[in-house]
C-alpha positions in Angstrom: -23.2 -16.7 34.3 -24.3 -13.9 36.7 -27.3 -14.5 39.0 -29.1 -11.7 39.9 -31.5 -11.4 43.1 -35.1 -11.7 41.9 -35.9 -8.1 43.4 -33.6 -6.5 41.2 -34.3 -9.1 38.1 -37.6 -7.8 38.6 -37.2 -4.4 39.0 -35.1 -4.6 35.5 -38.0 -7.1 34.0 -41.1 -5.4 35.1 -40.4 -1.7 33.2 -39.1 -3.5 30.5 -41.9 -5.7 29.6 -44.3 -2.8 30.5 -42.4 -0.9 27.6 -42.5 -3.8 25.5 -46.9 -3.7 26.2 -46.4 0.1 25.6 -44.6 -0.2 22.0 -46.6 -3.0 20.9 -50.1 -1.1 21.2 -48.4 2.4 19.5 -46.9 0.6 17.0 -48.0 0.7 13.5 -47.4 -2.9 11.7 -45.8 -1.4 8.9 -42.5 -0.1 7.2 -42.8 3.2 4.9 -39.8 3.2 2.7 -40.5 7.2 2.0 -38.3 9.3 4.4 -37.1 6.4 6.4 -34.3 6.7 8.9 -31.8 4.5 10.0 -33.3 3.8 13.0 -36.0 2.9 11.2 -34.6 0.7 9.1 -32.5 -0.9 11.9 -36.1 -1.7 14.2 -37.6 -2.9 10.9 -34.6 -5.8 10.3 -34.2 -6.5 13.6 -37.8 -6.9 14.2 -37.9 -8.9 10.9 -40.3 -6.6 9.7 -38.0 -6.3 6.2 -35.1 -7.8 4.7 -31.8 -6.0 3.7 -33.1 -8.1 0.7 -36.2 -5.8 0.4 -34.6 -2.5 0.9 -31.8 -3.0 -2.2 -35.1 -4.6 -3.9 -37.4 -1.8 -3.5 -35.1 0.8 -3.9 -33.6 -0.5 -7.0 -37.6 -0.5 -8.6 -37.7 3.3 -7.2 -34.8 4.1 -9.1 -36.2 1.8 -12.3 -39.3 4.1 -11.7 -37.5 7.7 -10.9 -34.0 7.8 -12.2 -34.5 5.4 -15.6 -37.8 6.4 -16.4 -40.5 9.0 -15.4 -38.5 12.1 -14.5 -35.5 10.2 -15.7 -33.4 11.9 -12.4 -30.1 10.0 -13.6 -28.8 10.2 -10.2 -27.2 6.9 -10.8 -24.3 6.4 -13.3 -23.3 2.7 -11.8 -25.3 0.1 -10.3 -24.1 -2.7 -7.7 -25.0 -5.8 -9.4 -23.9 -7.6 -6.3 -26.1 -5.6 -4.5 -29.0 -8.0 -4.0 -26.2 -10.8 -3.4 -24.4 -8.4 -0.4 -28.0 -8.0 1.2 -28.8 -11.9 1.5 -25.9 -12.4 3.0 -26.1 -9.6 5.3 -29.3 -10.6 6.5 -28.5 -14.2 7.0 -25.1 -13.0 9.0 -27.6 -10.8 11.3 -29.8 -14.4 12.0 -26.9 -16.0 13.1 -24.7 -13.7 14.8 -26.5 -10.6 15.2 -26.1 -7.0 13.8 -22.6 -5.4 13.4 -24.0 -1.7 14.0 -26.1 0.8 13.0 -25.1 0.6 9.2 -25.5 -3.2 8.5 -27.7 -4.3 5.7 -28.5 -0.7 5.0 -27.9 0.8 1.4 -26.1 3.5 0.3 -24.3 5.0 -2.5 -21.5 6.2 -3.1 -20.4 9.5 -5.4 -18.5 8.3 -8.9 -14.8 9.7 -7.7 -14.8 7.4 -4.8 -13.0 4.1 -5.6 -14.8 0.7 -5.6 -12.9 -2.5 -6.4 -15.9 -4.1 -8.1 -17.4 -1.1 -9.7 -15.9 1.5 -11.9 -14.7 5.0 -11.0 -14.8 7.4 -13.3 -15.6 11.0 -12.0 -17.8 11.1 -14.9 -15.0 11.7 -17.0 -14.7 9.5 -20.7 -11.4 8.5 -20.3 -12.2 7.1 -17.0 -15.1 5.2 -18.4 -15.0 1.3 -17.5 -11.7 2.3 -15.0 -11.6 -0.1 -11.6 -9.4 0.6 -9.2 -7.3 -1.9 -7.5 -8.8 -1.5 -4.4 -11.2 0.2 -2.2 -11.2 3.5 -1.2 -10.2 4.0 2.5 -13.7 4.9 3.2 -15.6 2.4 1.3 -13.6 -0.5 3.0 -14.8 1.4 6.2 -18.6 0.7 4.8 -18.3 -2.3 3.7 -16.6 -3.3 7.3 -19.6 -2.1 8.8 -22.2 -4.2 6.7 -23.1 -1.0 4.8 -24.5 -2.1 1.0 -23.1 -0.8 -2.1 -26.1 0.3 -3.9 -24.0 1.9 -6.5 -22.4 4.8 -7.3 -23.9 8.3 -8.4 -23.7 10.7 -11.0 -21.6 14.2 -10.4 -20.2 17.4 -12.1 -17.7 15.8 -14.2 -13.9 16.0 -11.9 -16.0 17.4 -9.1 -16.5 20.4 -11.1 -13.1 20.7 -13.0 -13.5 20.9 -15.8 -14.8 23.9 -17.6 -16.3 26.8 -16.5 -19.6 26.8 -18.6 -20.6 22.9 -17.4 -24.1 22.7 -15.9 -24.1 21.5 -12.6 -24.7 17.7 -12.4 -23.7 17.1 -16.3 -20.9 14.2 -17.1 -19.8 12.9 -20.1 -20.6 9.5 -18.8 -23.6 10.3 -16.8 -25.1 12.7 -18.9 -27.8 15.1 -16.7 -28.5 14.8 -13.3 -32.3 16.4 -12.2 -33.2 18.1 -9.4 -36.4 16.1 -8.2 -38.4 19.3 -6.6 -38.7 20.6 -10.4 -36.7 18.0 -12.9 -35.6 20.4 -16.0 -36.2 23.5 -14.1 -34.4 23.9 -10.5 -30.8 23.7 -10.9 -29.3 20.5 -9.2 -26.4 21.9 -7.8 -23.1 20.1 -8.0 -20.7 18.7 -7.7 -21.8 16.2 -5.3 -25.5 16.2 -7.6 -26.2 12.4 -7.4 -25.9 12.2 -4.3 -28.3 14.3 -2.9 -30.8 14.1 -5.5 -30.8 10.5 -4.9 -31.5 10.5 -1.2 -33.7 13.5 -1.6 -36.0 11.0 -4.2 -35.5 8.3 -1.7 -33.4 6.5 -4.2 -31.5 5.7 -1.1 -31.1 6.5 2.7 -28.2 7.7 2.9 -25.3 8.6 0.6 -21.2 9.8 0.3 -20.9 13.1 -1.8 -17.3 14.8 -1.8 -16.6 18.6 -1.5 -13.3 20.9 -2.2 -15.7 24.4 -1.6 -19.2 23.8 -1.7 -20.0 20.7 -3.4 -21.7 19.1 -0.5 -23.5 22.0 1.0 -24.9 23.4 -2.3 -26.5 20.4 -3.8 -27.7 19.6 0.1 -29.2 22.7 0.1 -30.6 22.7 -3.3 -32.1 19.0 -3.2 -33.5 19.6 0.7 -31.2 17.3 2.5 -28.8 17.1 5.0 -24.9 17.6 4.0 -21.8 17.8 6.2 -18.8 18.6 5.3 -16.3 17.7 7.6 -12.6 19.2 8.7 -10.1 18.2 6.6 -8.4 15.5 7.8 -11.2 14.1 10.0 -11.7 11.3 6.6 -9.2 10.0 4.7 -9.2 10.6 1.0 -7.1 7.6 0.2 -9.2 6.3 -3.3 -10.6 9.6 -3.9 -10.2 11.2 -7.3 -9.1 14.5 -6.1 -9.0 18.4 -6.7 -6.7 19.6 -3.7 -5.3 17.8 -1.0 -5.5 20.7 1.3 -9.3 21.1 0.6 -10.8 17.9 -0.5 -13.2 15.9 1.9 -15.8 13.4 1.6 -18.9 13.4 3.8 -22.5 12.5 4.7 -25.9 13.5 2.7 -28.8 11.8 4.5 -32.5 13.1 5.0 -31.8 14.0 8.5 -29.2 15.2 11.1 -29.1 12.0 12.7 -28.7 10.2 9.9 -25.9 12.2 8.4 -24.7 12.2 12.0 -24.1 8.1 12.1 -23.0 8.1 8.8 -20.0 10.6 9.8 -19.5 8.4 12.7 -18.8 5.3 10.8 -16.1 7.2 8.1 -13.6 8.5 10.9 -10.2 7.5 11.5 -6.7 7.9 10.8 -5.2 6.1 7.7 -1.9 5.9 7.4 -2.5 6.5 3.6 -3.8 10.1 4.3 -1.4 12.0 6.6 -3.9 14.9 7.2 -6.0 12.5 8.8 -3.1 12.6 11.6 -4.3 15.7 12.7 -7.9 14.2 14.1 -5.9 11.9 16.5 -8.0 12.7 19.8 -10.3 14.6 17.5 -12.7 12.2 16.1 -15.6 10.3 17.3 -17.1 7.2 16.0 -20.5 8.1 17.1 -21.6 11.6 16.8 -25.2 10.7 18.0 -24.4 11.8 21.4 -24.0 15.5 20.2 -27.5 15.0 19.3 -29.5 17.6 21.8 -33.1 19.2 20.7 -32.0 22.2 23.2 -28.8 22.4 21.1 -29.8 26.0 20.7 -30.7 27.6 23.7 -28.1 30.3 24.7 -26.3 29.8 21.7 -24.4 32.9 19.9 -24.7 32.7 15.8 -23.0 35.1 13.6 -24.7 36.5 10.6 -22.7 38.4 8.0 -26.0 40.1 6.7 -24.7 42.1 4.3 -23.5 40.6 1.4 -24.2 37.4 1.8 -27.9 37.5 2.3 -29.1 40.6 1.3 -26.9 40.8 -2.0 -26.8 37.6 -2.7 -30.1 35.5 -2.2 -32.8 35.6 -4.1 -35.6 37.7 -3.5 -38.1 35.0 -2.8 -35.3 33.7 -0.6 -35.2 36.4 1.6 -38.7 35.4 3.5 -36.8 32.5 4.1 -33.9 33.9 5.3 -35.7 36.0 7.8 -38.0 33.0 9.3 -34.6 30.7 10.1 -33.4 33.7 12.0 -36.9 34.4 13.5 -36.9 30.0 14.5 -33.8 30.4 15.7 -34.2 32.7 18.3 -37.3 30.9 19.4 -35.2 27.7 20.1 -32.9 29.9 22.2 -30.3 31.3 20.0 -29.1 34.8 19.9 -28.7 36.2 16.1 -25.5 38.2 16.1 -25.0 40.8 13.0 -21.1 40.9 12.2 -18.9 42.5 9.5 -16.3 40.4 7.6 -13.2 42.6 7.9 -11.9 42.1 4.9 -14.1 41.0 2.1 -12.5 42.7 -0.6 -9.5 40.4 -0.3 -11.7 37.6 0.0 -13.7 38.2 -3.4 -10.2 38.6 -5.1 -9.0 35.1 -4.5 -8.3 32.9 -7.3 -8.1 29.2 -7.7 -4.1 28.8 -8.1 -4.1 26.3 -5.3 -6.4 24.4 -6.9 -4.9 24.7 -10.2 -1.8 23.1 -8.8 -3.1 20.7 -6.5 -5.5 19.2 -9.2 -2.4 18.5 -11.6 0.0 17.0 -9.0 -3.0 15.1 -7.4 -4.6 13.5 -10.8 -1.3 12.5 -11.6 -0.7 10.6 -8.4 -4.2 9.0 -8.5 -3.8 7.7 -12.0 0.0 6.0 -10.6 -2.4 4.3 -7.8 -4.2 2.5 -11.1 -1.2 0.7 -12.0 -0.6 -1.1 -15.0 -4.5 -0.5 -16.5 -4.5 3.1 -16.0 -6.0 4.2 -19.1 -3.8 7.7 -18.4 -0.6 8.8 -16.7 -0.7 12.4 -16.6 -3.2 15.4 -16.8 -1.5 15.8 -20.1 -2.9 12.6 -21.3 -6.3 13.0 -20.5 -6.4 17.1 -21.8 -5.1 14.8 -25.6 -7.6 12.5 -25.1 -10.4 14.8 -24.6 -9.2 17.4 -27.7 -9.3 14.1 -29.7 -12.8 13.2 -28.4 -14.1 16.5 -28.3 -17.6 16.2 -29.2 -18.2 13.5 -26.8 -15.5 13.9 -23.8 -15.8 17.7 -23.5 -19.0 19.5 -25.1 -18.4 22.6 -22.9 -14.7 22.7 -23.2 -11.9 21.9 -20.8 -10.3 25.7 -20.4 -9.8 24.5 -16.2 -7.7 21.6 -17.5 -6.0 23.1 -19.7 -4.9 25.9 -16.5 -4.4 23.5 -14.2 -1.7 21.8 -17.1 -0.3 25.0 -17.7 0.7 25.7 -13.8 3.3 22.1 -14.3 1.6 20.9 -10.7 5.2 22.1 -8.7 3.6 21.9 -5.4 6.9 23.4 -4.4 6.7 26.5 -6.9 7.0 29.8 -4.7 3.9 31.2 -7.0 1.5 28.5 -5.2 3.4 28.8 -2.2 2.4 32.6 -1.7 -1.3 31.6 -2.6 -1.7 28.7 -0.3 -0.4 30.9 2.4 -2.7 34.1 1.1 -5.7 31.8 0.7 -5.5 30.3 4.5 -4.6 34.3 5.6 -7.8 35.8 4.3 -10.2 33.5 5.0 -9.3 32.1 8.4 -6.4 33.6 10.1 -8.2 37.2 9.4 -11.5 35.9 8.5 -13.2 33.6 10.1 -11.3 33.3 13.1 -11.4 36.8 14.1 -15.0 36.7 14.0 -15.7 33.6 16.2 -13.2 34.7 18.8 -14.1 38.3 18.8 -18.1 37.9 19.4 -17.3 34.5 21.2 -19.4 32.8 19.0 -20.5 29.0 18.5 -21.1 29.2 15.0 -21.2 31.2 11.6 -24.4 31.4 9.0 -25.0 31.3 6.0 -27.8 29.7 3.0 -26.6 27.5 0.5 -22.9 27.4 -0.2 -22.8 31.5 -0.5 -20.1 31.5 1.7 -18.2 28.2 1.5 -15.3 29.7 0.4 -14.6 30.5 4.0 -14.6 27.5 5.3 -13.1 25.4 2.3 -9.7 27.3 2.4 -8.6 26.5 5.8 -10.4 23.3 5.6 -13.0 24.1 8.1 -16.2 21.9 8.5 -19.6 22.7 7.9 -23.3 21.3 8.0 -26.6 22.4 6.0 -30.4 21.3 6.8 -33.2 22.5 5.1 -34.9 25.7 6.1 -37.9 25.7 3.6 -39.2 26.3 -0.1 -39.5 29.2 -1.8 -43.3 30.0 -3.3 -42.2 28.1 -6.6 -41.7 25.2 -4.2 -37.5 25.5 -4.5 -35.2 24.3 -1.6 -32.9 26.5 0.4 -30.8 25.0 3.2 -29.1 27.0 6.1 -25.3 26.6 6.7 -23.9 26.4 10.1 -19.6 26.7 10.1 -17.0 26.8 12.6 -13.1 26.4 13.0 -11.6 22.7 12.7 -13.1 19.6 14.3 -16.0 21.6 16.0 -18.2 18.9 14.5 -19.6 17.9 17.5 -20.9 21.6 18.0 -22.1 22.1 14.6 -24.1 18.8 14.9 -25.8 19.9 18.3 -26.6 23.4 16.4 -28.1 21.7 13.4 -30.3 19.0 15.0 -32.1 21.6 17.3 -32.9 23.7 14.6 -34.2 20.7 12.2 -35.8 19.3 15.3 -37.6 22.7 15.8 -38.7 23.4 12.8 -39.3 19.9 10.8 -39.3 22.0 7.2 -38.0 18.9 5.0 -40.2 17.5 2.7 -40.4 14.7 0.0 -40.5 16.1 -3.7 -43.6 15.1 -5.7 -41.7 13.8 -8.4 -41.2 10.6 -6.8 -44.0 9.8 -4.8 -44.5 5.8 -3.3 -44.8 3.1 -5.7 -45.9 -0.3 -4.9 -44.1 -2.0 -2.1 -42.9 1.0 -0.2 -45.1 0.4 2.6 -44.5 -3.1 4.2 -47.7 -4.2 6.2 -47.6 -7.0 8.7 -49.8 -8.7 10.4 -50.0 -7.6 14.4 -49.7 -10.3 16.0 -46.5 -11.1 14.1 -45.4 -7.0 15.1 -45.7 -8.1 18.9 -43.8 -11.0 19.1 -41.0 -9.6 17.1 -41.3 -6.8 19.3 -41.3 -9.1 22.4 -38.0 -11.0 20.8 -36.1 -7.4 21.1 -37.1 -6.4 24.1 -35.7 -9.6 25.2 -33.0 -9.3 23.4 -32.6 -5.8 24.9 -33.0 -7.3 28.2 -30.7 -9.5 28.1 -27.8 -7.3 26.7 -28.8 -4.6 30.1 -28.2 -7.5 32.4 -24.6 -8.6 30.3 -23.7 -5.3 31.1 -24.7 -4.0 34.2 -22.2 -2.3 36.2 -20.8 -3.5 39.6 -19.2 -2.0 42.3 
């Protein structure tokens, strides 16, 4: 054991004890589940103000109150019956051997197109109802390994909005209709990661995972006033995720703060041989993105805005004041706003879904094959036939998108597919986003909601959406930052600075606090817990003290 001279030990102990005394006096003896963050949760767990078992039970209580009853938000498609058992085991582990990390004992929801070996994975499709995959998705395993508790699976626009042109956002045959907590039944919940965004917004879970092909994380984040990160394609493995597009699909975090989203992003990264796209992230990914949280990150930033048509023409009239205020806030926080023009708007608006139509056909067949002998279907043709035979319940809004995809044959060597793929990347990136970023030396491009999501989706570029306020009627709007591949650190820095400089998010009135959301602990017990944590931190610092 390292024995320090008394003078050195005193130099460390005195300020740490002083910090304890200051913290003890200032720290309220309460934990409030509403709008809580991952750091809040970890502090409360480490100081024994709460347990993970309490967290799971209280979120289940809120789900019963607001998701099933009350406004009946219907964000959850399947709860995990073993969540409480898992929480108890993780509480015991924490008490005996400490925490695994920032997600230890934290409940999380997964979009129901992400495989879980102990729960059905349906993508909301009736033909997959009850289908339990043989193993977890790569990201599910990563989350479990880090101590996260799978609370359940969230509803989504069926097959990630790849069934019908008229299917409402947030609807699936298995899960029904998810509602926006900011005005249930009136405001669009958006999609396709509808349940994940709405559940986090309504404080039914602290964090969730969504997926995106084009706008399916960013848009529900905007509509439900949460933070959404759509990562670079290849940063996160898609193994075990029901696909649309091998060139555009990615999973990503949904959270109520940029910090929580950054913590969750780092938990998901890593190279996976089952998803060759992740090889491109070698040397580019981080396991801790919180190191890029800089409250002064907008100072000197150059931000490009394509005002016409993405703002002037595409925003609703009641959203325009929010856009103007956002630009004013960004300038106050030190950014330079530069109006730019996309050189090939006509070509951008002429793009179609040829690539997705081909890739879904091939991808869904590969996914069905991964289910083994218990697979309910083998091909897209089987799905289309099942839907047609059960049309009233399986496809109340039709299935023309599935039929178009089926007609392509799914041959990814077809010249029609290859030409469309090359065209899409050229128009959106090579002659689009890349030109603007380089010509104007931009740190990011800005837009609202997912209005320009296609510009990042087709080349696989990352984006992050943060709340930027509410219209007079209370409808949320998000501000989105876009940059080129593997620029998540810069985007997180910019988004965090904007979030911290404005603090615009507010929880929805439809899901207020219920009994048990706030835990009060006697002050003496808090003092003891704080002292224990302080001494643990002191021991850690002594063990890790560097010597030259």
